[in-house]
Biotite code that builds the C-alpha atoms (Angstrom):
import biotite.structure as struc

atoms = struc.array([
    struc.Atom([169.073, 53.773, -194.103], chain_id="A", res_id=1, res_name="UNK", atom_name="CA", element="C"),
    struc.Atom([165.918, 52.041, -194.365], chain_id="A", res_id=2, res_name="UNK", atom_name="CA", element="C"),
    struc.Atom([165.457, 49.166, -191.822], chain_id="A", res_id=3, res_name="UNK", atom_name="CA", element="C"),
    struc.Atom([163.622, 46.028, -192.793], chain_id="A", res_id=4, res_name="UNK", atom_name="CA", element="C"),
    struc.Atom([160.389, 46.304, -190.484], chain_id="A", res_id=5, res_name="UNK", atom_name="CA", element="C"),
    struc.Atom([156.753, 45.404, -190.593], chain_id="A", res_id=6, res_name="UNK", atom_name="CA", element="C"),
    struc.Atom([153.982, 47.535, -189.586], chain_id="A", res_id=7, res_name="UNK", atom_name="CA", element="C"),
    struc.Atom([150.880, 45.561, -188.301], chain_id="A", res_id=8, res_name="UNK", atom_name="CA", element="C"),
    struc.Atom([147.878, 46.127, -186.244], chain_id="A", res_id=9, res_name="UNK", atom_name="CA", element="C"),
    struc.Atom([148.366, 46.019, -182.437], chain_id="A", res_id=10, res_name="UNK", atom_name="CA", element="C"),
    struc.Atom([147.644, 42.659, -180.593], chain_id="A", res_id=11, res_name="UNK", atom_name="CA", element="C"),
    struc.Atom([147.025, 42.154, -177.034], chain_id="A", res_id=12, res_name="UNK", atom_name="CA", element="C"),
    struc.Atom([150.482, 40.586, -176.606], chain_id="A", res_id=13, res_name="UNK", atom_name="CA", element="C"),
    struc.Atom([152.052, 43.626, -177.550], chain_id="A", res_id=14, res_name="UNK", atom_name="CA", element="C"),
    struc.Atom([150.868, 45.256, -174.475], chain_id="A", res_id=15, res_name="UNK", atom_name="CA", element="C"),
    struc.Atom([154.036, 45.305, -172.303], chain_id="A", res_id=16, res_name="UNK", atom_name="CA", element="C"),
    struc.Atom([156.274, 46.181, -175.287], chain_id="A", res_id=17, res_name="UNK", atom_name="CA", element="C"),
    struc.Atom([154.077, 49.280, -176.026], chain_id="A", res_id=18, res_name="UNK", atom_name="CA", element="C"),
    struc.Atom([154.082, 50.211, -172.269], chain_id="A", res_id=19, res_name="UNK", atom_name="CA", element="C"),
    struc.Atom([157.849, 50.361, -172.456], chain_id="A", res_id=20, res_name="UNK", atom_name="CA", element="C"),
    struc.Atom([157.695, 52.673, -175.561], chain_id="A", res_id=21, res_name="UNK", atom_name="CA", element="C"),
    struc.Atom([154.989, 55.094, -173.892], chain_id="A", res_id=22, res_name="UNK", atom_name="CA", element="C"),
    struc.Atom([157.720, 55.195, -170.925], chain_id="A", res_id=23, res_name="UNK", atom_name="CA", element="C"),
    struc.Atom([160.489, 55.832, -173.212], chain_id="A", res_id=24, res_name="UNK", atom_name="CA", element="C"),
    struc.Atom([158.630, 58.613, -174.923], chain_id="A", res_id=25, res_name="UNK", atom_name="CA", element="C"),
    struc.Atom([157.799, 60.219, -171.296], chain_id="A", res_id=26, res_name="UNK", atom_name="CA", element="C"),
    struc.Atom([161.511, 59.845, -170.343], chain_id="A", res_id=27, res_name="UNK", atom_name="CA", element="C"),
    struc.Atom([162.511, 61.765, -173.519], chain_id="A", res_id=28, res_name="UNK", atom_name="CA", element="C"),
    struc.Atom([159.876, 64.443, -172.622], chain_id="A", res_id=29, res_name="UNK", atom_name="CA", element="C"),
    struc.Atom([161.347, 64.519, -169.017], chain_id="A", res_id=30, res_name="UNK", atom_name="CA", element="C"),
    struc.Atom([164.813, 65.243, -170.446], chain_id="A", res_id=31, res_name="UNK", atom_name="CA", element="C"),
    struc.Atom([163.793, 68.133, -172.793], chain_id="A", res_id=32, res_name="UNK", atom_name="CA", element="C"),
    struc.Atom([161.640, 69.690, -170.288], chain_id="A", res_id=33, res_name="UNK", atom_name="CA", element="C"),
    struc.Atom([164.266, 69.240, -167.436], chain_id="A", res_id=34, res_name="UNK", atom_name="CA", element="C"),
    struc.Atom([161.317, 67.824, -165.381], chain_id="A", res_id=35, res_name="UNK", atom_name="CA", element="C"),
    struc.Atom([161.543, 64.310, -163.643], chain_id="A", res_id=36, res_name="UNK", atom_name="CA", element="C"),
    struc.Atom([157.957, 64.661, -162.444], chain_id="A", res_id=37, res_name="UNK", atom_name="CA", element="C"),
    struc.Atom([156.415, 64.505, -166.075], chain_id="A", res_id=38, res_name="UNK", atom_name="CA", element="C"),
    struc.Atom([154.052, 61.375, -166.330], chain_id="A", res_id=39, res_name="UNK", atom_name="CA", element="C"),
    struc.Atom([154.226, 60.465, -162.576], chain_id="A", res_id=40, res_name="UNK", atom_name="CA", element="C"),
    struc.Atom([155.935, 57.545, -161.160], chain_id="A", res_id=41, res_name="UNK", atom_name="CA", element="C"),
    struc.Atom([154.504, 54.827, -163.582], chain_id="A", res_id=42, res_name="UNK", atom_name="CA", element="C"),
    struc.Atom([154.351, 56.908, -166.858], chain_id="A", res_id=43, res_name="UNK", atom_name="CA", element="C"),
    struc.Atom([153.556, 53.608, -168.734], chain_id="A", res_id=44, res_name="UNK", atom_name="CA", element="C"),
    struc.Atom([150.141, 53.426, -166.915], chain_id="A", res_id=45, res_name="UNK", atom_name="CA", element="C"),
    struc.Atom([149.070, 56.121, -169.371], chain_id="A", res_id=46, res_name="UNK", atom_name="CA", element="C"),
    struc.Atom([149.283, 53.650, -172.166], chain_id="A", res_id=47, res_name="UNK", atom_name="CA", element="C"),
    struc.Atom([146.703, 51.670, -170.676], chain_id="A", res_id=48, res_name="UNK", atom_name="CA", element="C"),
    struc.Atom([144.408, 54.512, -170.403], chain_id="A", res_id=49, res_name="UNK", atom_name="CA", element="C"),
    struc.Atom([144.832, 55.785, -173.936], chain_id="A", res_id=50, res_name="UNK", atom_name="CA", element="C"),
    struc.Atom([144.320, 52.168, -175.161], chain_id="A", res_id=51, res_name="UNK", atom_name="CA", element="C"),
    struc.Atom([140.988, 51.960, -173.231], chain_id="A", res_id=52, res_name="UNK", atom_name="CA", element="C"),
    struc.Atom([140.014, 55.383, -174.598], chain_id="A", res_id=53, res_name="UNK", atom_name="CA", element="C"),
    struc.Atom([141.141, 54.945, -178.144], chain_id="A", res_id=54, res_name="UNK", atom_name="CA", element="C"),
    struc.Atom([140.515, 51.133, -178.661], chain_id="A", res_id=55, res_name="UNK", atom_name="CA", element="C"),
    struc.Atom([142.972, 48.491, -179.737], chain_id="A", res_id=56, res_name="UNK", atom_name="CA", element="C"),
    struc.Atom([141.947, 48.522, -183.216], chain_id="A", res_id=57, res_name="UNK", atom_name="CA", element="C"),
    struc.Atom([143.043, 52.156, -183.712], chain_id="A", res_id=58, res_name="UNK", atom_name="CA", element="C"),
    struc.Atom([146.830, 51.091, -182.780], chain_id="A", res_id=59, res_name="UNK", atom_name="CA", element="C"),
    struc.Atom([149.704, 49.980, -184.992], chain_id="A", res_id=60, res_name="UNK", atom_name="CA", element="C"),
    struc.Atom([153.228, 48.559, -184.210], chain_id="A", res_id=61, res_name="UNK", atom_name="CA", element="C"),
    struc.Atom([156.504, 48.455, -186.140], chain_id="A", res_id=62, res_name="UNK", atom_name="CA", element="C"),
    struc.Atom([158.015, 45.226, -185.577], chain_id="A", res_id=63, res_name="UNK", atom_name="CA", element="C"),
    struc.Atom([161.876, 44.540, -186.468], chain_id="A", res_id=64, res_name="UNK", atom_name="CA", element="C"),
    struc.Atom([163.143, 40.964, -185.984], chain_id="A", res_id=65, res_name="UNK", atom_name="CA", element="C"),
    struc.Atom([160.326, 40.358, -183.792], chain_id="A", res_id=66, res_name="UNK", atom_name="CA", element="C"),
    struc.Atom([160.905, 43.313, -181.310], chain_id="A", res_id=67, res_name="UNK", atom_name="CA", element="C"),
    struc.Atom([158.366, 45.995, -181.199], chain_id="A", res_id=68, res_name="UNK", atom_name="CA", element="C"),
    struc.Atom([160.291, 49.040, -182.163], chain_id="A", res_id=69, res_name="UNK", atom_name="CA", element="C"),
    struc.Atom([157.505, 51.434, -182.819], chain_id="A", res_id=70, res_name="UNK", atom_name="CA", element="C"),
    struc.Atom([154.118, 52.340, -181.881], chain_id="A", res_id=71, res_name="UNK", atom_name="CA", element="C"),
    struc.Atom([151.341, 54.758, -183.559], chain_id="A", res_id=72, res_name="UNK", atom_name="CA", element="C"),
    struc.Atom([147.603, 55.246, -182.531], chain_id="A", res_id=73, res_name="UNK", atom_name="CA", element="C"),
    struc.Atom([144.855, 57.296, -184.521], chain_id="A", res_id=74, res_name="UNK", atom_name="CA", element="C"),
    struc.Atom([141.979, 58.991, -182.815], chain_id="A", res_id=75, res_name="UNK", atom_name="CA", element="C"),
    struc.Atom([139.214, 59.496, -185.733], chain_id="A", res_id=76, res_name="UNK", atom_name="CA", element="C"),
    struc.Atom([136.381, 61.706, -185.122], chain_id="A", res_id=77, res_name="UNK", atom_name="CA", element="C"),
    struc.Atom([134.220, 62.806, -188.151], chain_id="A", res_id=78, res_name="UNK", atom_name="CA", element="C"),
    struc.Atom([136.412, 64.368, -190.792], chain_id="A", res_id=79, res_name="UNK", atom_name="CA", element="C"),
    struc.Atom([139.461, 64.829, -188.525], chain_id="A", res_id=80, res_name="UNK", atom_name="CA", element="C"),
    struc.Atom([141.896, 62.170, -187.582], chain_id="A", res_id=81, res_name="UNK", atom_name="CA", element="C"),
    struc.Atom([144.818, 62.578, -185.068], chain_id="A", res_id=82, res_name="UNK", atom_name="CA", element="C"),
    struc.Atom([147.979, 60.573, -184.606], chain_id="A", res_id=83, res_name="UNK", atom_name="CA", element="C"),
    struc.Atom([148.486, 59.944, -181.042], chain_id="A", res_id=84, res_name="UNK", atom_name="CA", element="C"),
    struc.Atom([150.954, 58.633, -180.032], chain_id="A", res_id=85, res_name="UNK", atom_name="CA", element="C"),
    struc.Atom([153.804, 58.445, -182.738], chain_id="A", res_id=86, res_name="UNK", atom_name="CA", element="C"),
    struc.Atom([156.729, 56.744, -181.068], chain_id="A", res_id=87, res_name="UNK", atom_name="CA", element="C"),
    struc.Atom([159.891, 55.204, -182.475], chain_id="A", res_id=88, res_name="UNK", atom_name="CA", element="C"),
    struc.Atom([162.374, 53.608, -179.927], chain_id="A", res_id=89, res_name="UNK", atom_name="CA", element="C"),
    struc.Atom([165.306, 55.769, -179.567], chain_id="A", res_id=90, res_name="UNK", atom_name="CA", element="C"),
    struc.Atom([167.780, 53.438, -180.855], chain_id="A", res_id=91, res_name="UNK", atom_name="CA", element="C"),
    struc.Atom([165.756, 52.887, -184.081], chain_id="A", res_id=92, res_name="UNK", atom_name="CA", element="C"),
    struc.Atom([165.136, 56.715, -184.957], chain_id="A", res_id=93, res_name="UNK", atom_name="CA", element="C"),
    struc.Atom([166.555, 57.635, -188.216], chain_id="A", res_id=94, res_name="UNK", atom_name="CA", element="C"),
    struc.Atom([166.024, 54.347, -189.981], chain_id="A", res_id=95, res_name="UNK", atom_name="CA", element="C"),
    struc.Atom([162.587, 55.283, -191.562], chain_id="A", res_id=96, res_name="UNK", atom_name="CA", element="C"),
    struc.Atom([160.358, 53.679, -189.063], chain_id="A", res_id=97, res_name="UNK", atom_name="CA", element="C"),
    struc.Atom([158.391, 57.006, -188.226], chain_id="A", res_id=98, res_name="UNK", atom_name="CA", element="C"),
    struc.Atom([158.079, 57.510, -192.010], chain_id="A", res_id=99, res_name="UNK", atom_name="CA", element="C"),
    struc.Atom([156.343, 54.003, -192.366], chain_id="A", res_id=100, res_name="UNK", atom_name="CA", element="C"),
    struc.Atom([154.040, 54.659, -189.629], chain_id="A", res_id=101, res_name="UNK", atom_name="CA", element="C"),
    struc.Atom([153.144, 58.107, -190.936], chain_id="A", res_id=102, res_name="UNK", atom_name="CA", element="C"),
    struc.Atom([152.383, 56.267, -194.233], chain_id="A", res_id=103, res_name="UNK", atom_name="CA", element="C"),
    struc.Atom([149.982, 53.963, -192.616], chain_id="A", res_id=104, res_name="UNK", atom_name="CA", element="C"),
    struc.Atom([148.398, 56.693, -190.693], chain_id="A", res_id=105, res_name="UNK", atom_name="CA", element="C"),
    struc.Atom([147.693, 58.583, -193.799], chain_id="A", res_id=106, res_name="UNK", atom_name="CA", element="C"),
    struc.Atom([146.481, 55.417, -195.425], chain_id="A", res_id=107, res_name="UNK", atom_name="CA", element="C"),
    struc.Atom([144.087, 54.876, -192.552], chain_id="A", res_id=108, res_name="UNK", atom_name="CA", element="C"),
    struc.Atom([142.869, 58.246, -192.437], chain_id="A", res_id=109, res_name="UNK", atom_name="CA", element="C"),
    struc.Atom([141.885, 58.275, -196.063], chain_id="A", res_id=110, res_name="UNK", atom_name="CA", element="C"),
    struc.Atom([140.241, 54.857, -195.527], chain_id="A", res_id=111, res_name="UNK", atom_name="CA", element="C"),
    struc.Atom([137.958, 56.426, -192.949], chain_id="A", res_id=112, res_name="UNK", atom_name="CA", element="C"),
    struc.Atom([137.110, 59.495, -195.040], chain_id="A", res_id=113, res_name="UNK", atom_name="CA", element="C"),
    struc.Atom([139.044, 61.947, -193.055], chain_id="A", res_id=114, res_name="UNK", atom_name="CA", element="C"),
    struc.Atom([139.673, 65.463, -194.401], chain_id="A", res_id=115, res_name="UNK", atom_name="CA", element="C"),
    struc.Atom([142.461, 66.284, -191.890], chain_id="A", res_id=116, res_name="UNK", atom_name="CA", element="C"),
    struc.Atom([145.023, 64.468, -190.183], chain_id="A", res_id=117, res_name="UNK", atom_name="CA", element="C"),
    struc.Atom([146.983, 65.983, -187.374], chain_id="A", res_id=118, res_name="UNK", atom_name="CA", element="C"),
    struc.Atom([149.609, 65.554, -184.682], chain_id="A", res_id=119, res_name="UNK", atom_name="CA", element="C"),
    struc.Atom([150.418, 67.531, -181.710], chain_id="A", res_id=120, res_name="UNK", atom_name="CA", element="C"),
    struc.Atom([154.183, 67.174, -180.771], chain_id="A", res_id=121, res_name="UNK", atom_name="CA", element="C"),
    struc.Atom([155.103, 68.990, -177.853], chain_id="A", res_id=122, res_name="UNK", atom_name="CA", element="C"),
    struc.Atom([156.724, 72.417, -178.545], chain_id="A", res_id=123, res_name="UNK", atom_name="CA", element="C"),
    struc.Atom([160.452, 71.665, -177.155], chain_id="A", res_id=124, res_name="UNK", atom_name="CA", element="C"),
    struc.Atom([160.500, 68.294, -179.350], chain_id="A", res_id=125, res_name="UNK", atom_name="CA", element="C"),
    struc.Atom([162.162, 70.179, -182.214], chain_id="A", res_id=126, res_name="UNK", atom_name="CA", element="C"),
    struc.Atom([163.391, 66.869, -183.630], chain_id="A", res_id=127, res_name="UNK", atom_name="CA", element="C"),
    struc.Atom([159.872, 65.607, -183.999], chain_id="A", res_id=128, res_name="UNK", atom_name="CA", element="C"),
    struc.Atom([158.538, 68.768, -185.213], chain_id="A", res_id=129, res_name="UNK", atom_name="CA", element="C"),
    struc.Atom([161.320, 68.659, -188.042], chain_id="A", res_id=130, res_name="UNK", atom_name="CA", element="C"),
    struc.Atom([160.350, 65.197, -188.883], chain_id="A", res_id=131, res_name="UNK", atom_name="CA", element="C"),
    struc.Atom([156.754, 65.851, -189.152], chain_id="A", res_id=132, res_name="UNK", atom_name="CA", element="C"),
    struc.Atom([157.228, 68.933, -191.211], chain_id="A", res_id=133, res_name="UNK", atom_name="CA", element="C"),
    struc.Atom([159.468, 66.835, -193.551], chain_id="A", res_id=134, res_name="UNK", atom_name="CA", element="C"),
    struc.Atom([156.457, 64.216, -193.722], chain_id="A", res_id=135, res_name="UNK", atom_name="CA", element="C"),
    struc.Atom([154.034, 67.086, -195.080], chain_id="A", res_id=136, res_name="UNK", atom_name="CA", element="C"),
    struc.Atom([152.671, 68.246, -191.800], chain_id="A", res_id=137, res_name="UNK", atom_name="CA", element="C"),
    struc.Atom([152.910, 72.055, -192.732], chain_id="A", res_id=138, res_name="UNK", atom_name="CA", element="C"),
    struc.Atom([149.694, 73.661, -191.769], chain_id="A", res_id=139, res_name="UNK", atom_name="CA", element="C"),
    struc.Atom([148.920, 74.853, -188.258], chain_id="A", res_id=140, res_name="UNK", atom_name="CA", element="C"),
    struc.Atom([145.621, 74.418, -187.108], chain_id="A", res_id=141, res_name="UNK", atom_name="CA", element="C"),
    struc.Atom([145.382, 75.056, -183.369], chain_id="A", res_id=142, res_name="UNK", atom_name="CA", element="C"),
    struc.Atom([147.929, 76.627, -181.154], chain_id="A", res_id=143, res_name="UNK", atom_name="CA", element="C"),
    struc.Atom([148.336, 75.896, -177.368], chain_id="A", res_id=144, res_name="UNK", atom_name="CA", element="C"),
    struc.Atom([149.194, 78.666, -175.121], chain_id="A", res_id=145, res_name="UNK", atom_name="CA", element="C"),
    struc.Atom([150.337, 78.424, -171.426], chain_id="A", res_id=146, res_name="UNK", atom_name="CA", element="C"),
    struc.Atom([150.228, 80.786, -168.574], chain_id="A", res_id=147, res_name="UNK", atom_name="CA", element="C"),
    struc.Atom([152.859, 79.201, -166.553], chain_id="A", res_id=148, res_name="UNK", atom_name="CA", element="C"),
    struc.Atom([151.734, 79.168, -162.601], chain_id="A", res_id=149, res_name="UNK", atom_name="CA", element="C"),
    struc.Atom([154.822, 77.614, -161.468], chain_id="A", res_id=150, res_name="UNK", atom_name="CA", element="C"),
    struc.Atom([158.477, 77.751, -161.819], chain_id="A", res_id=151, res_name="UNK", atom_name="CA", element="C"),
    struc.Atom([159.217, 75.966, -164.878], chain_id="A", res_id=152, res_name="UNK", atom_name="CA", element="C"),
    struc.Atom([162.288, 76.875, -167.106], chain_id="A", res_id=153, res_name="UNK", atom_name="CA", element="C"),
    struc.Atom([161.336, 77.960, -170.561], chain_id="A", res_id=154, res_name="UNK", atom_name="CA", element="C"),
    struc.Atom([163.414, 78.435, -173.606], chain_id="A", res_id=155, res_name="UNK", atom_name="CA", element="C"),
    struc.Atom([163.040, 81.755, -175.455], chain_id="A", res_id=156, res_name="UNK", atom_name="CA", element="C"),
    struc.Atom([163.052, 82.022, -179.093], chain_id="A", res_id=157, res_name="UNK", atom_name="CA", element="C"),
    struc.Atom([159.751, 81.420, -180.995], chain_id="A", res_id=158, res_name="UNK", atom_name="CA", element="C"),
    struc.Atom([158.028, 84.175, -183.014], chain_id="A", res_id=159, res_name="UNK", atom_name="CA", element="C"),
    struc.Atom([154.563, 83.764, -184.255], chain_id="A", res_id=160, res_name="UNK", atom_name="CA", element="C"),
    struc.Atom([152.315, 86.698, -185.406], chain_id="A", res_id=161, res_name="UNK", atom_name="CA", element="C"),
    struc.Atom([155.326, 89.216, -184.685], chain_id="A", res_id=162, res_name="UNK", atom_name="CA", element="C"),
    struc.Atom([154.866, 87.924, -181.175], chain_id="A", res_id=163, res_name="UNK", atom_name="CA", element="C"),
    struc.Atom([157.633, 86.265, -178.898], chain_id="A", res_id=164, res_name="UNK", atom_name="CA", element="C"),
    struc.Atom([157.032, 83.094, -177.010], chain_id="A", res_id=165, res_name="UNK", atom_name="CA", element="C"),
    struc.Atom([158.925, 80.650, -174.979], chain_id="A", res_id=166, res_name="UNK", atom_name="CA", element="C"),
    struc.Atom([158.852, 77.001, -175.333], chain_id="A", res_id=167, res_name="UNK", atom_name="CA", element="C"),
])
């Protein structure tokens, strides 16, 4: 089901709504990694840092009935653009808002002359990885490997180049 929604540029009055979305994404990461410390005590503060780094002109919001229910930012450098973040509020997922935001990102990357558009979901966010694959993100450009120096719990089950990995 496609929800009636408007994708528009970020405005300064959107800040608190976007901070809530950022916190919601962090809480999801805490849930899937079984780690309540991810993002610290005030994960929404990272939105402000990211906004300052990227610039407000590089953010879009998804609005439904005057409520901000999605957020997308683009970091553009030379020939490459990166979607960071892409957040759809949990209660609005499955309603094609993410698809609408991705289409806006693709259009923006093309307008800026980017050759590549990438996104970096966390490895354990299987739903997001499947979603991005469905949207056409099927090429692997970078892989980030970790050596765990703590006592985190990792899930086994990924194989790449005939090697077993946990995520």
